[in-house]
N, C-alpha and C positions, 0 to 999 in steps of 0.2 A: 559341501562343494558340489557344483553341477557336474553331471556325468559328461564326458566327451561325446561329441556328436556321433562318432563311430560306434560307441557303446550303446547309445540310444537306438540307433538304427538296427544294430544286432539284436538288441532286446525285443524291439518291435517285430522284427521278422521271426524271431524264435517264438514269440507269443502267437503270431498269426499262424505259423505252421503247426503249433500245438493245437490250436482251436480247429483248424481245418482237418488235421489228422484225426482228432478225437471225434469230430462230427462224421467224417467219412467212415470211421470204424463203427459208429452207432448205426449209420445207414446200412452198412454191410450186414451187421447183426440182425437188423430189422428185416432185411430182405430174406435172410435165412429162415426167419420165423413165420413167414407168410404161409398160409395154408387154407383149409376149407372155409373158415369164416370170411376171408377176403373174397374167395370165389363166389360164395353165397351172397355176399353183399353186392357184388357186381351183377349177378343175375337178378337180384331184387330191384336194383336201381334201373337196370336196362329194361325191365318189364313194366315199370310204372307208367301211368297215364298223367300223373301230376308232376310235382316238382320235388327237388331235394331241398329241404329247408335246413340250412347249415347254421348251427347255433353254438356260441361260446362266449367267453368273457376274457377280458384282459388281453395278454399277448396271444392267447389261443384264439380270441375273437378276431384279432387282426389276421391271423392265419386263415380263419374261417372265411373272411371276405375274399381272400385269394382263391381258396378252394371253390367257393360258389362261382366266382368269375371264370375260373378255368372250366368247371363243369358246363356253365352256360355257353362259353365260347366253343365248346366241342360237342354241342348238340343235346346236352342234358339240361333242361330248365332247372335253375337253382336260384335261391335267394338266401341272403344272410339275415338271421334274426338275432338281434342283440338280446342275450338271455335276460339281462336286467330289465329290458323294456317289455318283455313278454307278459309280465304280470300287470302291466299298465296299458293293456289294450292290444299289444302286438301279437298275442296268441291267435288273433284272427287271421294271421298269415297261414296258419295250418288249415288244410282242407283234406277231405277224404281223397285218397289216391296219391297223397304225398308220401315221402319218406323223410324221417328226421335223422340228420347226421349231427350228433352231439359230440363236441370236442372239449375234453378236459384232461389235462395231464394227470392230475391226481384222481380224477373220477369222483371227487367230493364237492365240486363247485355247487354251492347251495342254490344259486339262481337257476342252474340247469336242472337240478333235482326237482325244483318246484314246478317246472313246466312239464315234467314227465306225465303227470296224471292226465293232462290235456292230450298228450300224444296217445296215451292208452285209450282214452274215451273215443277218439277217432279211429282207433285200430290201425294206427300207422306203424309200419316197420321202423324199428329204432336201431340205427348203426352208431356204435360208440367208438370214437378214437380216443384211447386213453392209455396211460402208462400204469394206471392202478387196476390191475387185473382182479383184485379182490374188493374193489370199491363198490359203493351203491350203484353208480352208473353202469358199471360192467354187469352187475347182477340183474339190472333191469333190461339190458340191451338184448336184442335178438341176435346181433352180430357184433363181436368185439374185435377191433383192429388194434393190435398191440403196438403202441408207439413208445414204449418204455426205453430209456437209455441208462447206461451204467453210471454216467455222471454228466453234469452240465459242463460246458466249456468255460463258463464263468469261474475264475479261480476261487471266488467266494462260495460257489455252489448255490447262488441265489437267483441270478438273472436267467430267465428261460433262454437257452441258447441251443444246445444240442437237441433238447426236447421239441422246440418249435421247428427246428430243421427237419427232424424226423416226421413231425406231423405234416409239415408242408409237403415233404416227399411222398408220404402216404396218400395225401390228397391228390397229388399229381398221378400217382400210380392208379388210384381208383378212377380218376377221370379218363385216363388213357385206356384202361382196361374196358371201361363201359363204352368208350368211343369205338374200340375195335369190336366189341360184342355186338354193337348196333350196326356195324358196317358203315360208319360215318366216313365220308371220303372228301377229297379235295373240293369237289363241287359243292358239297354241303357246307364245308368250311368257308368257301367264298361267299355263299349266301349270307352267312352270319358275320362276315367281315368285309362289307362293301367299301368301307373307308380305309385310308391308310395304305401303307406299303404292302402289307400282307394281302389285303383285298385286291389291290391292283395286280399283284403277281398271279392271282388265281382267276382273273377275269377270263371268260371264254369268248371266243371270236363271235359267237352268236349274239352276245350282249352288245357288241360294238358295230357290227357290220351293217351295211345298207342292204335292205331286203330285196326280194324279187321284183317288187314294183319300181325300184330305183335303178335296176340294172340297165346300163347302156348296151344294147344288143343289135347286131346286124347279121344278115346271112352271108355266106361265103361269096355270093355273086353280087352283093351290093356294090354299086359303083363307088369309086374312091371318094368322089365329092360328097355324096350323101353319107358315107362312112365318117368323113370328117365332120359333117353337120351333126351326126348322132353323138360323136365324141364331145363336141362343143356343148351340145344340149345337156349331156350327162354331167358336165362340170368336174369330172374326175381325171381328165387327161388320158382316158383309156376307154376302149370299147371292146366288148366280147364278140367274137365271131362264132356263131353257133350253127352247127350243121346237124340236122336230124335230132335236135334237142341236146346234143352234146357240145361241150366247149372244144372247138377245133383250133382256135388260136386267139391272139389278142393283138389289137392295133393300138399302139401308143403314140404320143406326140413325136417321139423319136423316130418311129417307123414312118410316120407321115413325112417328116423332114427328109429322111433318107430317100424316100420314094420321089419326092419333089426334086431333089438334087440329081437323082439318077435318070429322071424322065423330064428333061427341060424343054423338049420340043413342044410346039403348039398343040394343045389338047392331049399331050401324052399322058399326063397324070390322070386326066378324066377318063382315059381309056382303061385304066386299071380297075380291078375289083378288090374287095376286102381281102380275099384269099391271096391276092398277088402282093400285098404289102404287109400282111400280118406276120407276127412271130408265131411259129407253129409249135413251140414248146413252152406253153404258159406255165408259170409257177402257181400252184393252187394249194389250198388247205381245206380241211374239214371244219364245219361250223363248231363242232364240239372241242376242237383243239384250243389250247391256251393262247391268249393273245400274245404272250411273250414269245411263243413259238413263231407266230406270224412276224413279229418284229425281227427276230433272228434271221428268218428267211429273207425278209426285205433287205436287211443290212448285208447279208451274204451275197445277194445278187444285185445290189445297188438299184433296187426298184422301189416304187412308191405305192404300189397297190397290188392286191392279190384277189383273185376271184375265188369264191367259196363254191365248192362242188360237192354233190352227193356221191354215193358209192358208184353210180352209173356214169359219173362224169358230167352230169348236167349242172349248169351254173345256178346257184340259188342265192347268191349274195356277192358283195364286194366289200373289201376292207381297204381303206386308204391310210397312208401314214398320218394324215391329219386326225383320223379317228383315234389313233394310238397316242398322238400328242394331247388331244383333249382328255384322254383317260389318264394322263400322267405317266405313260409307259415309255415314252420316247422324249 
Protein backbone atom coordinates (compact mmCIF):
# COMPACT_ATOMS: atom_id res chain seq x y z
CA UNK A 1 0.00 0.00 0.00
CA UNK A 2 1.28 3.46 -0.94
CA UNK A 3 2.30 5.79 1.86
CA UNK A 4 0.09 8.84 2.52
CA UNK A 5 1.49 12.02 0.99
CA UNK A 6 2.03 13.55 4.43
CA UNK A 7 4.26 10.64 5.39
CA UNK A 8 6.24 10.91 2.15
CA UNK A 9 6.83 14.61 2.81
CA UNK A 10 7.86 13.95 6.39
CA UNK A 11 10.26 11.20 5.34
CA UNK A 12 11.83 13.38 2.64
CA UNK A 13 12.37 16.28 5.01
CA UNK A 14 13.83 14.01 7.68
CA UNK A 15 16.22 12.52 5.14
CA UNK A 16 17.29 15.95 3.88
CA UNK A 17 17.89 17.24 7.39
CA UNK A 18 19.92 14.15 8.26
CA UNK A 19 22.13 14.61 5.17
CA UNK A 20 22.67 18.32 5.74
CA UNK A 21 23.33 17.82 9.44
CA UNK A 22 25.80 15.01 8.79
CA UNK A 23 27.67 17.04 6.18
CA UNK A 24 27.71 20.14 8.39
CA UNK A 25 29.22 18.05 11.19
CA UNK A 26 31.85 16.71 8.78
CA UNK A 27 32.80 20.23 7.70
CA UNK A 28 33.06 21.45 11.30
CA UNK A 29 35.35 18.53 12.17
CA UNK A 30 37.50 19.22 9.11
CA UNK A 31 37.85 22.88 10.07
CA UNK A 32 39.11 21.86 13.51
CA UNK A 33 41.80 19.65 11.92
CA UNK A 34 43.29 22.40 9.75
CA UNK A 35 46.89 23.12 10.59
CA UNK A 36 50.38 23.70 9.29
CA UNK A 37 50.05 21.58 6.11
CA UNK A 38 47.20 23.82 4.92
CA UNK A 39 49.15 27.01 5.67
CA UNK A 40 52.22 25.61 3.89
CA UNK A 41 50.15 24.66 0.85
CA UNK A 42 48.76 28.21 0.69
CA UNK A 43 52.26 29.69 0.84
CA UNK A 44 53.48 27.35 -1.88
CA UNK A 45 50.60 28.08 -4.25
CA UNK A 46 50.76 31.83 -3.62
CA UNK A 47 54.45 31.85 -4.56
CA UNK A 48 54.32 29.91 -7.84
CA UNK A 49 54.92 31.41 -11.27
CA UNK A 50 53.00 28.65 -13.04
CA UNK A 51 49.59 27.08 -12.58
CA UNK A 52 47.82 24.76 -10.20
CA UNK A 53 47.10 21.54 -12.10
CA UNK A 54 44.13 19.94 -10.33
CA UNK A 55 43.67 16.25 -11.04
CA UNK A 56 41.19 13.58 -9.99
CA UNK A 57 38.81 10.85 -11.14
CA UNK A 58 35.10 10.17 -10.90
CA UNK A 59 33.14 12.32 -8.47
CA UNK A 60 36.40 13.74 -7.15
CA UNK A 61 37.22 14.74 -10.71
CA UNK A 62 33.97 16.68 -10.92
CA UNK A 63 34.91 18.51 -7.73
CA UNK A 64 38.38 19.14 -9.19
CA UNK A 65 36.82 21.08 -12.07
CA UNK A 66 35.07 23.36 -9.60
CA UNK A 67 38.25 23.85 -7.56
CA UNK A 68 40.23 24.75 -10.70
CA UNK A 69 37.51 27.19 -11.79
CA UNK A 70 37.40 28.86 -8.37
CA UNK A 71 41.19 29.22 -8.24
CA UNK A 72 41.26 30.72 -11.73
CA UNK A 73 38.45 33.17 -10.99
CA UNK A 74 40.24 34.43 -7.89
CA UNK A 75 43.59 35.15 -9.50
CA UNK A 76 45.39 31.79 -9.31
CA UNK A 77 45.89 30.22 -12.74
CA UNK A 78 44.58 26.66 -12.61
CA UNK A 79 43.56 23.86 -14.98
CA UNK A 80 41.84 20.52 -14.57
CA UNK A 81 43.68 17.37 -15.68
CA UNK A 82 41.60 14.21 -16.02
CA UNK A 83 43.82 11.62 -14.38
CA UNK A 84 42.85 8.89 -16.85
CA UNK A 85 43.81 11.10 -19.81
CA UNK A 86 47.20 11.96 -18.34
CA UNK A 87 48.79 8.72 -19.55
CA UNK A 88 47.50 9.38 -23.07
CA UNK A 89 49.24 12.65 -23.77
CA UNK A 90 47.76 15.08 -21.25
CA UNK A 91 50.82 14.87 -18.98
CA UNK A 92 52.06 17.65 -21.23
CA UNK A 93 49.85 19.98 -19.20
CA UNK A 94 52.47 19.89 -16.45
CA UNK A 95 55.31 22.40 -16.69
CA UNK A 96 58.09 23.50 -14.39
CA UNK A 97 56.80 26.15 -12.02
CA UNK A 98 53.42 24.45 -11.59
CA UNK A 99 51.89 22.85 -8.51
CA UNK A 100 49.98 19.56 -8.69
CA UNK A 101 46.83 19.35 -6.57
CA UNK A 102 45.77 15.68 -6.55
CA UNK A 103 42.34 14.77 -5.18
CA UNK A 104 41.39 11.24 -4.12
CA UNK A 105 39.22 10.35 -1.16
CA UNK A 106 40.89 6.98 -0.72
CA UNK A 107 44.37 8.08 -1.77
CA UNK A 108 44.68 4.87 -3.78
CA UNK A 109 43.25 5.96 -7.14
CA UNK A 110 45.49 4.15 -9.60
CA UNK A 111 45.30 6.74 -12.37
CA UNK A 112 46.53 9.44 -9.98
CA UNK A 113 49.36 7.30 -8.63
CA UNK A 114 50.52 6.60 -12.17
CA UNK A 115 51.03 10.28 -12.97
CA UNK A 116 53.06 11.03 -9.85
CA UNK A 117 56.43 10.04 -11.40
CA UNK A 118 55.94 12.79 -13.99
CA UNK A 119 55.21 15.25 -11.18
CA UNK A 120 58.43 14.25 -9.46
CA UNK A 121 60.52 14.42 -12.65
CA UNK A 122 59.52 18.06 -13.01
CA UNK A 123 60.13 18.72 -9.28
CA UNK A 124 56.61 20.04 -8.83
CA UNK A 125 55.21 20.51 -5.32
CA UNK A 126 52.44 17.95 -4.70
CA UNK A 127 49.40 18.86 -2.62
CA UNK A 128 47.06 15.97 -1.83
CA UNK A 129 43.45 16.27 -0.77
CA UNK A 130 42.58 12.88 0.63
CA UNK A 131 40.78 11.06 3.38
CA UNK A 132 43.37 8.29 3.25
CA UNK A 133 46.07 9.65 5.50
CA UNK A 134 48.04 6.37 5.35
CA UNK A 135 47.57 5.99 1.58
CA UNK A 136 50.21 5.93 -1.18
CA UNK A 137 49.09 9.38 -2.32
CA UNK A 138 49.52 10.84 1.15
CA UNK A 139 52.95 9.24 1.42
CA UNK A 140 54.08 10.90 -1.83
CA UNK A 141 52.62 14.34 -1.12
CA UNK A 142 54.52 17.35 0.16
CA UNK A 143 51.35 18.64 1.83
CA UNK A 144 48.36 16.54 2.85
CA UNK A 145 44.98 18.23 3.31
CA UNK A 146 42.78 15.92 5.36
CA UNK A 147 39.26 15.69 3.89
CA UNK A 148 38.25 12.52 5.69
CA UNK A 149 34.68 12.14 6.96
CA UNK A 150 33.27 9.85 9.62
CA UNK A 151 30.57 8.58 7.25
CA UNK A 152 28.96 9.30 3.93
CA UNK A 153 25.49 10.80 3.89
CA UNK A 154 24.36 8.08 1.52
CA UNK A 155 22.49 5.52 3.71
CA UNK A 156 24.22 2.74 1.77
CA UNK A 157 27.60 4.24 2.55
CA UNK A 158 28.48 4.02 -1.15
CA UNK A 159 27.75 7.25 -3.03
CA UNK A 160 30.32 10.00 -2.40
CA UNK A 161 28.34 12.66 -0.55
CA UNK A 162 29.85 14.00 2.66
CA UNK A 163 33.34 13.29 1.28
CA UNK A 164 32.79 15.33 -1.89
CA UNK A 165 31.24 18.15 0.15
CA UNK A 166 34.32 18.18 2.38
CA UNK A 167 36.64 18.20 -0.63
CA UNK A 168 34.71 21.03 -2.27
CA UNK A 169 34.82 23.08 0.93
CA UNK A 170 38.56 22.45 1.30
CA UNK A 171 39.05 23.67 -2.27
CA UNK A 172 37.11 26.84 -1.52
CA UNK A 173 39.13 27.37 1.67
CA UNK A 174 42.36 26.96 -0.25
CA UNK A 175 41.33 29.36 -3.03
CA UNK A 176 40.18 32.06 -0.60
CA UNK A 177 43.27 31.75 1.60
CA UNK A 178 45.52 32.10 -1.46
CA UNK A 179 43.42 35.05 -2.66
CA UNK A 180 43.93 36.82 0.66
CA UNK A 181 47.63 35.91 0.77
CA UNK A 182 48.13 37.52 -2.63
CA UNK A 183 46.13 40.64 -1.80
CA UNK A 184 43.67 39.96 -4.61
CA UNK A 185 41.02 42.72 -4.48
CA UNK A 186 37.77 43.83 -6.12
CA UNK A 187 39.57 45.51 -9.01
CA UNK A 188 41.49 42.32 -9.77
CA UNK A 189 38.23 40.37 -9.59
CA UNK A 190 36.54 42.75 -12.02
CA UNK A 191 39.36 42.29 -14.54
CA UNK A 192 38.77 38.53 -14.50
CA UNK A 193 34.97 38.85 -14.65
CA UNK A 194 34.24 41.41 -17.38
CA UNK A 195 30.98 39.72 -18.36
CA UNK A 196 27.83 38.97 -16.44
CA UNK A 197 26.33 40.57 -13.37
CA UNK A 198 29.43 40.22 -11.21
CA UNK A 199 31.61 42.00 -13.73
CA UNK A 200 29.11 44.81 -14.17
CA UNK A 201 28.84 45.36 -10.42
CA UNK A 202 32.61 45.81 -10.20
CA UNK A 203 33.12 48.15 -13.15
CA UNK A 204 35.07 51.30 -12.33
CA UNK A 205 34.03 54.74 -13.53
CA UNK A 206 37.34 55.09 -15.35
CA UNK A 207 36.29 52.22 -17.63
CA UNK A 208 33.08 53.96 -18.73
CA UNK A 209 33.65 57.71 -18.59
CA UNK A 210 34.34 60.13 -21.42
CA UNK A 211 37.91 61.34 -21.09
CA UNK A 212 39.58 64.74 -20.96
CA UNK A 213 39.42 65.29 -24.71
CA UNK A 214 35.60 64.89 -24.69
CA UNK A 215 34.92 67.31 -21.84
CA UNK A 216 32.58 70.21 -22.67
CA UNK A 217 34.26 73.10 -20.82
CA UNK A 218 33.84 76.89 -20.60
CA UNK A 219 35.28 79.58 -18.35
CA UNK A 220 33.17 81.47 -15.78
CA UNK A 221 33.09 84.62 -17.95
CA UNK A 222 31.96 82.79 -21.08
CA UNK A 223 28.84 84.48 -22.52
CA UNK A 224 25.62 82.53 -22.07
CA UNK A 225 25.09 82.08 -25.80
CA UNK A 226 28.51 80.49 -26.42
CA UNK A 227 28.05 78.42 -23.24
CA UNK A 228 24.89 77.03 -24.83
CA UNK A 229 26.83 76.36 -28.04
CA UNK A 230 29.50 74.44 -26.09
CA UNK A 231 26.82 72.37 -24.38
CA UNK A 232 25.18 71.55 -27.71
CA UNK A 233 28.51 70.59 -29.28
CA UNK A 234 29.29 68.31 -26.34
CA UNK A 235 26.08 66.34 -26.87
CA UNK A 236 25.72 65.44 -23.18
CA UNK A 237 23.30 68.14 -22.04
CA UNK A 238 25.83 69.68 -19.68
CA UNK A 239 28.95 71.80 -19.69
CA UNK A 240 31.62 72.28 -17.01
CA UNK A 241 32.51 75.76 -15.80
CA UNK A 242 36.21 75.68 -14.95
CA UNK A 243 37.98 78.45 -13.06
CA UNK A 244 41.77 78.28 -12.69
CA UNK A 245 41.71 74.62 -13.59
CA UNK A 246 39.14 73.59 -10.99
CA UNK A 247 35.48 72.72 -11.46
CA UNK A 248 33.55 75.77 -10.29
CA UNK A 249 30.11 74.74 -11.44
CA UNK A 250 27.98 73.02 -14.05
CA UNK A 251 25.51 74.37 -16.57
CA UNK A 252 22.73 71.96 -17.56
CA UNK A 253 19.83 72.15 -19.96
CA UNK A 254 17.63 72.95 -16.98
CA UNK A 255 19.88 75.84 -15.94
CA UNK A 256 19.63 77.32 -19.44
CA UNK A 257 15.81 77.03 -19.50
CA UNK A 258 15.51 78.63 -16.08
CA UNK A 259 17.82 81.50 -17.13
CA UNK A 260 15.82 82.09 -20.30
CA UNK A 261 12.55 82.24 -18.35
CA UNK A 262 14.04 84.61 -15.78
CA UNK A 263 15.59 86.93 -18.38
CA UNK A 264 12.97 87.44 -21.07
CA UNK A 265 13.89 90.95 -22.14
CA UNK A 266 15.63 91.63 -25.43
CA UNK A 267 19.24 90.56 -25.16
CA UNK A 268 18.89 89.81 -21.46
CA UNK A 269 19.98 86.18 -21.75
CA UNK A 270 22.93 87.11 -23.96
CA UNK A 271 24.14 89.52 -21.29
CA UNK A 272 24.61 86.66 -18.82
CA UNK A 273 27.83 84.72 -18.31
CA UNK A 274 28.36 81.03 -17.51
CA UNK A 275 28.92 81.86 -13.84
CA UNK A 276 25.56 83.62 -13.75
CA UNK A 277 23.54 80.58 -14.79
CA UNK A 278 25.59 77.66 -13.50
CA UNK A 279 24.82 75.45 -10.55
CA UNK A 280 27.63 76.04 -8.08
CA UNK A 281 27.41 72.75 -6.17
CA UNK A 282 28.14 70.12 -8.83
CA UNK A 283 28.01 66.44 -7.90
CA UNK A 284 31.31 64.73 -8.69
CA UNK A 285 32.98 61.35 -8.28
CA UNK A 286 36.49 59.95 -8.52
CA UNK A 287 37.57 57.87 -11.51
CA UNK A 288 38.47 54.90 -9.29
CA UNK A 289 35.01 54.68 -7.72
CA UNK A 290 32.64 51.89 -8.70
CA UNK A 291 30.20 52.69 -11.49
CA UNK A 292 27.39 51.51 -9.22
CA UNK A 293 28.27 54.34 -6.83
CA UNK A 294 27.85 56.82 -9.67
CA UNK A 295 24.47 55.33 -10.53
CA UNK A 296 23.31 55.65 -6.92
CA UNK A 297 24.42 59.29 -6.82
CA UNK A 298 22.61 60.09 -10.06
CA UNK A 299 19.42 58.45 -8.82
CA UNK A 300 19.63 60.18 -5.44
CA UNK A 301 19.90 63.67 -7.01
CA UNK A 302 17.81 63.00 -10.14
CA UNK A 303 20.63 63.96 -12.50
CA UNK A 304 21.89 62.36 -15.69
CA UNK A 305 25.62 63.10 -15.64
CA UNK A 306 28.54 63.43 -13.27
CA UNK A 307 31.88 65.09 -13.74
CA UNK A 308 34.94 63.11 -12.69
CA UNK A 309 37.48 65.13 -10.73
CA UNK A 310 40.93 64.50 -9.33
CA UNK A 311 42.02 65.19 -5.75
CA UNK A 312 42.57 68.88 -6.57
CA UNK A 313 39.07 69.27 -7.96
CA UNK A 314 40.16 69.42 -11.59
CA UNK A 315 37.75 67.79 -14.06
CA UNK A 316 39.22 64.82 -15.91
CA UNK A 317 36.14 63.12 -17.36
CA UNK A 318 32.38 62.91 -17.48
CA UNK A 319 29.97 60.03 -17.01
CA UNK A 320 26.45 60.09 -18.46
CA UNK A 321 23.49 57.89 -17.60
CA UNK A 322 23.64 56.56 -21.17
CA UNK A 323 27.10 55.15 -20.41
CA UNK A 324 25.65 53.20 -17.48
CA UNK A 325 22.77 51.98 -19.63
CA UNK A 326 25.18 50.68 -22.27
CA UNK A 327 27.12 48.84 -19.55
CA UNK A 328 23.92 47.18 -18.34
CA UNK A 329 23.99 48.89 -14.95
CA UNK A 330 20.85 51.00 -15.29
